[in-house]
TIRONU-117002 format. One record per residue (C-alpha): residue in three letters; x, y, z. Coordinates in pm, whole numbers, plus 50000, padded with zeros to 5 digits. Each point is the difference from the previous one (the first is absolute). Layout:
REM residues N
ALAXYZ...
REM end
This chain:
REM residues 1003
MET718723135122373VAL498375025849746HIS502575007649725SER499365017249646ALA498524975249768TYR498845028049722ASP500735036549980SER497035022849871PHE500195025649736GLU497355017949835LEU499854995049671LEU497595027749867HIS497265024150165ASP497725026449898CYS498074973749779PRO496925020749836THR497494976050135LYS499374974350263ILE501604971549938GLU497424968950026ALA501794970749824ILE503864996949972GLY502304973849775SER503614999049842HIS501614985149740GLY503704999649944ALA500745029750124LYS497325018449950LEU497265009450207PHE496024999549922LEU497585019550175GLY496244998149982GLY498425032250117THR496215007850110ASP499235014349641GLY500574966449845SER503465013549852LEU502844975749996ARG503325019550053ILE503264985149923TYR503225014750202ALA503904990549926PRO503105007450165GLU501455035749982SER503134983049809SER498514983749791GLY498785036149785PHE496595002749811ASN498094976649805HIS496415000349952SER499904963849887LEU500994971650161PRO503404982349857SER499404970149827ASP503374986350031HIS500484971750252ARG502315019850192SER497175018750206GLN498414969550100THR503124987850153LEU500385037450199GLU499115001950364LEU498425032950201HIS503305022850059LYS500555018150301GLU499615036549841PRO497065021749935TYR497504991249781VAL498565024349699LEU496284996949852GLU500974981749632ARG496414994349844THR496215006650130LEU497214975849844VAL497275022350036GLY496714979050009PHE501864968150059SER496694989250205LYS496725014450005LYS499954992250406PRO502865007350234LEU502384969250033VAL499794977950273SER503474982049964MET502204987349719GLU502474974849949VAL503114995349746SER500404965449871GLU503574999049903SER500204967549833ARG496965005649745GLU500635039049999LEU496505008850138LEU498485026950153LEU496864987250239SER497775023850158LEU496764998950178SER497895032449950GLU496094996049901SER501244965349867ILE503084982549946ALA502335009249699PHE503194985549848HIS502345021249794ARG502924993149796ILE503495015250110PRO501525026049911ASN497805013549810LEU496764994850193GLU497534988849737THR496834984250139ILE499874963149935ALA497514982850223VAL497205012750242ILE498574979850176THR496295011450030LYS498544971750233ALA502415015350255LYS497965033150033GLY499265009350351ALA503234974650098ASN501765014050367VAL502804978950000TYR502354979349782SER502834975849988TRP502214992249702ASP502034969449988ASP502875010049746LYS501814964649946ARG496744984949895GLY498075025649855PHE496684996550251LEU498145031350104CYS497604999850267PHE497565026550115ALA497345003250251ARG496495021749906GLN497624998350282LYS499684968050077ARG501564980249753VAL503184989049924CYS501224999049625ILE502994982849830PHE501295011249638ARG503294983649827HIS501935021349727ASP500224979949703GLY503315013649927GLY498695028249729ARG497575027350012GLY497114983650205PHE499354980750298VAL497864970850058GLU497704996050316VAL500674967950177LYS497395000250329GLU498105020750175PHE498914989650335SER497585014750292VAL501255009050332PRO498175003350307ASP500735040950054VAL502145027349839VAL503484995949935LYS502515025950159SER502834986349907LEU501384968149775SER503214984249917TRP501284967849770CYS501604973750211GLY500924971749758GLU496944985249838ASN497655018150294ILE498885031050043CYS499885015350375LEU497135023950061GLY499835026050291ILE496475007449976ARG498185022350284ARG500104971250322GLU502574972849888TYR502274986049784MET499214975549753ILE502074975749771LEU498014999349685ASN501124970949748ALA500195012149666THR499164964749831ASN496624992450162GLY499385031150193ALA499854982350358LEU500615021550300SER501794997250316GLU500425018350300VAL503165013250152PHE499255019650308PRO498375036650053SER500905030849869GLY500945029050259ARG497745024750150ILE501625032449940ALA501564996949660PRO498834986549691PRO501044964149852LEU503785004049892VAL501444969849734VAL503455003549964PRO501754972149726LEU503744987150127PRO502554993049706SER499824966650151GLY496674991949939GLU498835009050358LEU497605026850108ILE499975026050280LEU496115005650098GLY499835031450215LYS497685000350330ASP500505033350134ASN503405006350087ILE500984963749953GLY501084981249677ILE499434963150028LEU502134978149770VAL497834976849806ASP500794972849694GLN498664995849698ASN496794983150145GLY499385023050296LYS501894975250277LEU501965024250283LEU503984994149945PRO501874991050311GLU502275034949904GLY497685017850208ARG498535038549935ILE501125033049954CYS498675027150214TRP499945036549871SER500095032350215GLU496675005649873ALA497464985849739PRO501145005949672SER498255006049678VAL502454989949764VAL503054972650028VAL502804997849741ILE502324970149979HIS503885012749877LYS502354967950106PRO500694999050278TYR498215022050142ALA495755009250010ILE499205038149994ALA496715008450168LEU497915030649926LEU498685015750378PRO498325029150004ARG503075024150151TYR503164981449807ILE501184971349837GLU501054969550190ILE502664971649900ARG500394968750137SER502294970149950LEU498334972249839ARG502004973150219ALA498524988750331PRO499595019250249TYR499325023649741PRO502025031750198LEU499325036349892ILE502675013049755GLN498975036349936THR497305023750003ILE499805027849776VAL497965032650066LEU497575006549692ARG496345014050094ASN497195000249773VAL501254971349750ASN497274985749783HIS501834975149818LEU502634974350052PHE501354977849718GLN503124979449978ASN502465008649670LYS502934977249901SER502345019850151ALA498545018950252ILE496415009250174VAL498005027549895ALA497735019550269ALA497505026849850LEU498135026750164ASP497655023749872ASN502505019549741SER503554987350069VAL501514965049999TYR502914985050172GLY502244974649922LEU501254977450285PHE503464986549875PRO501714972750140VAL503025002650197PRO502654977249834ILE500164968550164GLY503695001150121ALA499635031850154GLN497234984350175ILE501584973550102VAL502735023850196GLN497335021150149LEU498494962650153THR503354987350113ALA500925033650175SER496725000750189GLY500494962250071ASN497164989349846PHE502004971449820GLU497164976949935GLU498515023549742ALA503215010649883LEU500484962649869ALA497064999349850LEU500315026549803CYS503614983249888LYS497484975549818LEU498865028249749LEU503255009749916PRO500414996749605PRO501244963949892GLU503025020449796ASP500775007850347SER500314967750168SER503605000950107LEU498675032750158ARG497414984950168VAL502304970950154ALA502195025750117LYS497205021450156GLU498244969350135GLY503254987350178SER500405033850151ILE496775005650135HIS500104962750134LEU503165006650185ARG498785031550146PHE497034991350086ALA501654965550203HIS502305024650162TYR496785018650164LEU498194971550079PHE503564983750190GLU500615034250175ASN496224998050103GLY499844967350122SER498044981849682TYR503034974949986GLU497834971749801GLU498445026449756ALA503575018149989MET501844966149870GLU496984993449765GLN500855035849848PHE503904992649987LEU499364970049832ALA497735017749707SER503025023249953GLN502424971549944VAL502575015450198ASP503044975850079ILE499544979050298THR503535017650158TYR498045029950008ILE497494990050221LEU502344980550228SER501845033950060LEU497195006150166TYR500894973150254PRO503725008550125SER499394973950255ILE499954972749717VAL503384987249917LEU500754995949598PRO502694983649817LYS503035026849880SER498964991849666ALA497005021450043LEU500035034049906VAL497325021350214PRO498785033849864GLU499155026750257PRO496285000749968GLU499875039949981LYS502705001849709LEU498114974649829VAL496535017650022GLU501585030549885MET501274984649700ASN496794986049902TRP498315034650032ASP502545017949767THR499544970949749SER496005004550017ASN500655040049986LEU502504995649729SER496974982849785ARG497125026050085GLY500445018249722SER498804976149726SER496554998050203GLY499805037250059VAL500425003350343SER501765033550127ASP503394998950193ASP498285027550316ILE498374969250144GLU503004983750223TYR499754971950207SER501125009550388PRO501004966450137PRO498604993450340PRO501635015750312GLN502094978150205LEU498584985350324SER500915018450336GLU500684963250184SER503664992050069ASP501694976449836GLU499774973050276ILE496095003149979ARG499894998849622GLU502224967849994SER497754982150220LYS497045008249813LYS501454987649684MET500704965650161SER496884999450164HIS497494969949975ASN497825014949737THR502355014349777LEU501974962349988MET496894988249924ALA499185023749736LEU503634990549879ILE499644960049969LYS496835006749824PHE502115021749746LEU502794976349968GLN497744971149977LYS498315012949683LYS503135008149847ARG501724969550080TYR498294978149711SER501205019649724VAL503565005550168ILE500434963150070GLU498624989949682LYS502925022449829ALA502444988050181ALA499344962749962ALA499705007049560GLU503655020150028GLY501024972350206THR498934970949745GLU501495026149728GLU503534998550198VAL499494959950001VAL499654999049639LEU502645024549915ASP502584980450218ALA498954966949789TYR500365019149695GLU503815013850073SER500964964250136ASN499584988049648ARG500965028949838HIS503554991750007ARG499334974249745ARG499405028149745SER502105026249874ASN499395032650217LYS500635026549686GLY500555028250261ARG496555000050206GLY500195007150340ASN498204987450316SER496875020450054PRO499724993550403ILE496295002650108SER498795029850211SER499234986850311GLY497295027550101ALA497134980150036ARG501994974350235GLU500755031950197LYS496745012650052ALA498624970350066ALA502934998350315ILE499235033950061LEU495774994950032ASP500934964550173THR501955011450273ALA497625028750061LEU496924979450044LEU501874978750222GLN500785023150257ALA496805014249992LEU498084966650066VAL502294992350264LEU499875036350149THR495694997549987GLY500114971350124GLN499104973749768SER502084970849991SER497994977549824SER500105024249725ALA503965003750008LEU500344960950013GLU497724998449696LEU502385026449836LEU503024982850073LYS498374962449881GLY499305011549665LEU502335018049732ASN501795029350102TYR502575024749969CYS500685010250377ASP503515013850068ILE501404972050222LYS502195021450192ILE497825028350114CYS497284973350047GLU502394981750213ASP500755028750204PHE496225010250059LEU498934970150092GLN502574990650213LYS499885031250210ARG496424991350082ASN500684964950040TYR497214989249733TYR501764967149954ALA497594980249816ALA499725028249663LEU504004999950074LEU500164962449934GLU497775002549690LEU502295023849897TYR502604980249984LYS497964972949858CYS498875019949722ASN503775010249923SER501364964849977MET502095010850332HIS498974963250179ARG503224996850215GLU499225032350128ALA496334990650040LEU500834966450210LYS502245016150236LEU497795022050117LEU497184977949996GLN502534982350256GLN500765028450213LEU496265010250022VAL498764962350109GLU503054996750246GLU498685035150166SER496264985949948LYS501074974550265SER500625022350308ASP497385030949868HIS498035009349743VAL501485025449729LEU497995028049982GLY497084980650031GLN500994977049707LYS500164963550081PHE502834980849755ARG499894964450034PRO502184975249893GLU497674987649763MET500225029149798ILE503724991849896ILE498504968849848GLU497315019649808TYR502935019949842LEU502464976949903LYS496914980349849ALA500375023949655LEU503864993550004CYS500094968449990GLY500174997149608THR502725026349955ASP502175002550301PRO499554968150166MET504005001150193LEU498155034350128VAL496854981350103LEU502314973550187GLU502225026150192TYR497295014750133SER497494969350085ILE502254987550260PRO498945021050334VAL496574988149938LEU500694962849870GLU499804991950391LYS496875012950099PHE498364999249693PRO501304968449848THR496664988949813GLN499405036049845THR503625001149923ILE499904965949811ASP496795010049830LEU501945030849890PHE502764978449864LEU497674972949768SER497595027049868GLY502995023349887ASN501244971749832ILE503375001050135PRO502774971049945ALA499564976650298ASP503844990849934LEU500735039550018VAL497835002750351ASN501394967550189SER503615012149877TYR499535035150168LEU498394989850283LYS502994972050020GLN502765027949973HIS497975028250214ALA497304981750222PRO501044964950056ASN497354995750313MET497595007149724GLN500514979749746ALA498344966850113THR497105018850068TYR499835020449692LEU500414960849850GLU497084987250213LEU497625025649897MET500964994749630LEU499384964950029ALA496705005750206MET498445024049736ASN501674986949622GLU501154965550091ASN500794999149594GLY501785036550004ILE502924987250217SER502684979449792GLY501994970450114ASN503125016850134LEU497855021550205GLN498474970950152ASN503044983950068GLU501235031050165MET497365005150236VAL500044959850106GLN503955005150024ILE499325030550215TYR497274977950241LEU502574972950017SER502535024350080GLU498165010250309VAL499134963550103LEU502984991750022GLU501215027350205TRP497334997350197TYR500904959450010SER503775008350117ASP498805023650296LEU497314973950118ARG503074971149973ALA502345023150150GLN497414999150309GLN499014967850008LYS496575004149895TRP499404988049670ASP497054982649952GLU499004987949674LYS496515003350086VAL500315038850057TYR498785024249720SER501385034649970PRO497865021449790THR502865002249752ARG500124961449967LYS496515000149932LYS500415023649765LEU502674979849835LEU498114967850027SER496895018549845ALA502315011549711LEU501554967449950GLU496564979249950SER498525028649768ILE502535012749764SER502274983349761GLY502355027549877TYR502804989650239SER503114973149936PRO499354973150295GLU503584989449949SER501525031350102LEU497724999350305LEU500674966350103LYS503735007249995ARG499325027350267LEU497674978950232PRO501664986150331PRO500544963249998ASP498024992550332ALA497775026850014LEU496745016349774TYR498664965349867GLU496315010549920GLU502365027749726ARG502244973949861ALA496874976849939ILE498455026849816LEU502905005349812LEU500704967249937GLY496034992549872LYS500955034249749MET502964972749873ASN497724974949960GLN501424980350255HIS496994990450162GLU500964968350204LEU502695019750159ALA497805026950096LEU497404975450116SER502764984450225LEU500435035350187TYR496805000950100VAL499574967150138HIS503504994550174LYS501455032150008LEU496365023050112HIS498064968850121VAL497005016949821PRO498194974249768GLU497405024949993LEU502645023149782ALA500964971249828LEU496164992849905SER499795035849880TYR503295000949770CYS498464970549850ASP496665018349941ARG501835027749820VAL501904978649776TYR497434980949938GLY497735032949882ASN503115012949836ILE500464967049767LEU496324997849937HIS499465036949878GLN503004995349768HIS499914965949885PRO496034990650017LEU500674963749837LYS502844989150202SER499744977450296HIS500275020050319SER500204977050251ASN503624995150049ILE500795024350244TYR497744985450254LEU501314967849962THR503415016850007LEU498915010350371LEU498804961350070GLN503254986849948ILE501685028550229TYR497144984350256LEU500924966649906ASN503785005050088PRO499955025150321ARG503594991450091ARG501625003349658THR503355016450003THR500785034749979LYS503635000049969ASN501945022149767PHE496645017949968GLU502035031449935ASN502254985849757ARG496864983649804ILE498415037249996ASN503325015349843ASN499984971949742ILE496615008449922VAL500605039049954LEU503674988449778SER497524972349819GLN497345027149929THR502445027649843THR501734970149797GLY496664984349897LEU499065036349896ALA503065002349771LYS499444969149851VAL496355008049942GLY501445031249774LEU502424978049826THR497314976449896THR497655023149898SER502565015649789HIS500364973549786LYS497814992849718GLY499244969349759LYS498104967450020GLY501044992950337GLY499155030750159ARG496144992150076LYS501254971150180LYS501985020950236VAL497215027750033ALA497734967150095GLU502514989850274ILE500665031450165GLU496125002750004GLY499724966150152ALA502305008150257GLU497305017850209ASP498164970250036SER503114983450098ARG500445019550320TYR496654984850109SER500794965049940HIS503444995450120SER499474976150238GLY498544975349775THR496804991450132ASP498344989649648SER502124966650061GLY497744986850279ARG502924997550248SER500255023750293ASP502455024650112ALA501394980750265GLU500744971449736LEU502205029649822ASP501575011150268ASP503604990550114PRO499934970950208THR502415017650288GLU497435026450049GLY497454970050125GLY496335002950090SER498165018150240ASP496975010450143ILE497315011849769MET498315037850092LEU496584982749988ASP498025026750124GLU501075023449746ILE499804973149738LEU496634992650088ASP498925043950030LEU501585003349623LEU498104974049866SER496465009350163ARG500265035249892ARG501604995049649TRP498644970649892GLU498825012149705ARG503425015049888ILE501554968850054ASN500544971649774GLY498354974550225ALA501564965849872GLN503535019949984ALA499635010150319LEU499434960550105LYS503184991349809LEU502235025050207LEU499054980950322PRO502764973250121ARG498724966150052GLU501175005850345THR497745028550017LYS496894984149816LEU500364973550283GLN499935024950273VAL496975014749825CYS498214969049963MET500584985650350CYS499315033750120VAL496545002949814SER497764996750320VAL501915031750162CYS499935025749647ALA497434986249824GLN498385033050098ASN502475018749846LEU500454980249657LEU496255005749920PRO500565041249935PHE502734982849725LEU498744971649873GLY496185003350033PRO500115034149725LEU502494983149800LEU497864969249942ARG496895022549943LYS501995015949751SER501394972249791SER496434984750009GLU498615033849918ALA502425002149677SER499524964049911ARG496285008749946ASN500325032449819PHE502724983449747SER497374971549949VAL497335027149912ILE502195020949773ASN500694966149844SER496174991949970LEU498875034349868ARG503035000849717GLN498994965949886SER496615014749959GLU501245027449819ASN501884981649771LEU497074981949881GLN498185030749962VAL502385013149760LYS500214966549813GLU496095000549955GLU500105036349854LEU502804988749782TYR497814972749875ASN497165025649948HIS502395022249762ARG500774972149800LYS496684990449938THR499295035049823VAL498694996149657VAL500285027549685LYS498044997349729ILE500955016749654GLY497875005149742SER499435014449688GLU499685034950136SER502924995750259ILE502325031149902CYS503655005850120SER499735032250251LEU503225013949894CYS499624996849578ASN496364999050001LYS500074970249752LYS498504965450030ILE501524976250215GLY498874968849824THR502604968650006SER503175019150087VAL501174997750311PHE498815023150274ALA500495009750333VAL497605007850249TYR500355025750320PRO499234986650368ASN496705016049983GLY498354976049748LYS498785025449777THR503005018749837LEU501524976849660VAL502685012949822HIS502484983149725PHE502844983950151VAL502135017149723CYS498255033550100PHE500784996950386ARG503424992549929ASP500875027649791ALA497545027650163GLN502535011450228SER498045027050160MET497664970950158LYS502854986650179ALA499955023150263VAL496004989550051ALA500994958449960LYS502935005650208GLY499944972550301THR496654990649867PRO499894962949875LEU498664993049660ARG498714962749868LYS500984995449639TRP497324981449828
REM end
């Protein structure tokens, strides 16, 4: 892992005196000797100049990698040997520590300030940015501030527990390394806080980092802390031995060890980068461009190897992470070079990790390299891609990237003698490598890579599709304008092609790794999967659930439904590879198609309609498919299901079925009943009281719905059967007498006749609450009074009724179409016709029905039991007086003669009737008395209001004009207090709304 980060070069040797302190300014070196002299050395190429150049160019020069020669010697620079020195480039000052701290102006080195209080100081720290100086003397720490001129101002002085061995500024605080521990000194108030104990072998060492943190030495370990002394999570630097000096030259930390100089990376885990063997090094300091190491009589410069060359070294040795870290240090002007190098290193790193089984880490590097997706997929030959995908060979692409990178190395000082040798080919056979590339782990890593890339790719593809739609809309309107020679500019489909490649590969990888749910989620959302490739892939693996989603997302609904039908049929006998497909899945699929393709829904709903009629009808209802369309389709392709559909439609949504459909449903029922009747009649087994399931449905439909045509149904009924159906139809035509005659004389079921009367009574009561409702019961009473009434010409009467109903409707239409004075009268006549249907026998005349019949029919025995039962059970709905009038004289006589026999049967009718009449009479009497009392109260109130007195005095004023009333005509409001002139009131328009409806009295 070690590479050459610095090259050592001997700058000078044979210094006359031992070097005690060293510094630099620009390209020059300052050496402080044991005799107190200051020697200035300059590069040999700069020539001899015994005075420092005053121009600004010298300050921008860096140390040269060439021999240095003595340029100037300042004898007696200090009385005692220098302990240390430091150059402030921004302030052009040279700071030296000897018996005290002195400041000299560069370049002439004249003394501008001597801090006498620093006499005996052993360590100091200079904050060049703020101009603050702190130094330690015995057990005291002093702080001075440069005032910007030639002087320094003392700021603070604090006492500390022990002698300070090392110190450094850390933000607003000062870190102190005393004999046994490290402490943080608050430069404002002098508060001390302990950090941790120092080492037992080496003295304390405080090293500031450019970021503001600190490295605190504890023997051979450098511990990282923040400005407040808290440990950082980055860990610690472990040196080979305890260092005496540590300097920071990003991105490395250089430590002076007893036998050599050790260089480590500042990036965790702080690996060893290089060791430079230099013995007897006494001083080590950092220059802007290099590290300077001073021995007793010689000086060495550690010059950094160009970043580009270091990157090549690290990449060649497989230390890709360090190489990537160095790429970030390339100068900003080489941004394109940096991107190229980083991409190339990421790519090489990814191949290295992939070949060594670190697939997820490899994909992270592939992702960082921003290499095309097709390049990654070329590592997976078994994944089929669309034909439009141009897949490059990995080896060629890697070589191409490195050729581009090597061409750019010259700009960063990289020598071409360091070339990358591609990793050797593995000795495995092609079959083993292929199985390795398609293993579960490799596919899982590929899935994660594709999922990370997918969002941006799909977003670009969707934006491209939107742009194409907008352009198409623009081009469609463009023919209205002049073209002026501009041609169509087709939109590149590159984004969608890339999205198709990605989604196609992702789907295959998900299926191969058994992530069926994720594959389904991919297909359910927006995707660009290649239909042909994915269809073949899913069919080979019998993954039908995903195949159905593939068809669905691409609007291939017919193919999906065809496949689903096939799978449902196969699932009846055996499970399809563990997947159970039920007919309900077809219904669920069809729900989404109701609004877009109703004919397709109808086509594929027929097979499931027989087994799941309720769910299928609910599908038609929820999808808002017109019922007429569904009925027409069923009538043509599945007539046996037509009645079932209409039944369920009526049961689930009675208002959703039209009159035509109701009529058609009843016609279907009737056809089935007539066919059933013909079969039984042929077998001579017909019985009017036998009910098949279809006949029950027919009777229920005839009674409950009203959208059918009773005339057309009545014509289809046989003349000598199905009397109950005929009675219901006659009732729908308001022929109540004929309907009741059928119940009584043909069916011989008086209970059905009574139920019929109850239904008619309820309907009339609901529609016409104020009309008399007892006529229907009187009609039944008439039938009971004439049990042998002729029924000959019954069919002719029904036909006449149908014809007269049709003619009557036509006449009504013609009558209502006329306009004029007679229109209202004709309408009234038509409205009154309804009442005439219930009073056609003339019961109000006081004559009985028997007296109105043809004398040739003669009298007959009345149905006394039925009459008494009717009167006793429905006495509250029958007008008693009219009922008694209907009885013929002979019948009345018979009743009177049989009082002793049937008195108990008459009491249930006459008793409640008389009680009701008496109660009504009493109620009317009470109401009359109450109304008379109310009338008297109103009269009394009126008299009281008329007695109101209004006094008009000299001070009475009009509320409108605020003038006195005097003798003028006035008006007073009902409250008796508000007075106005009558003229003012009449003229004031705004008072009309207040006075509207309120009576006024004129005085």
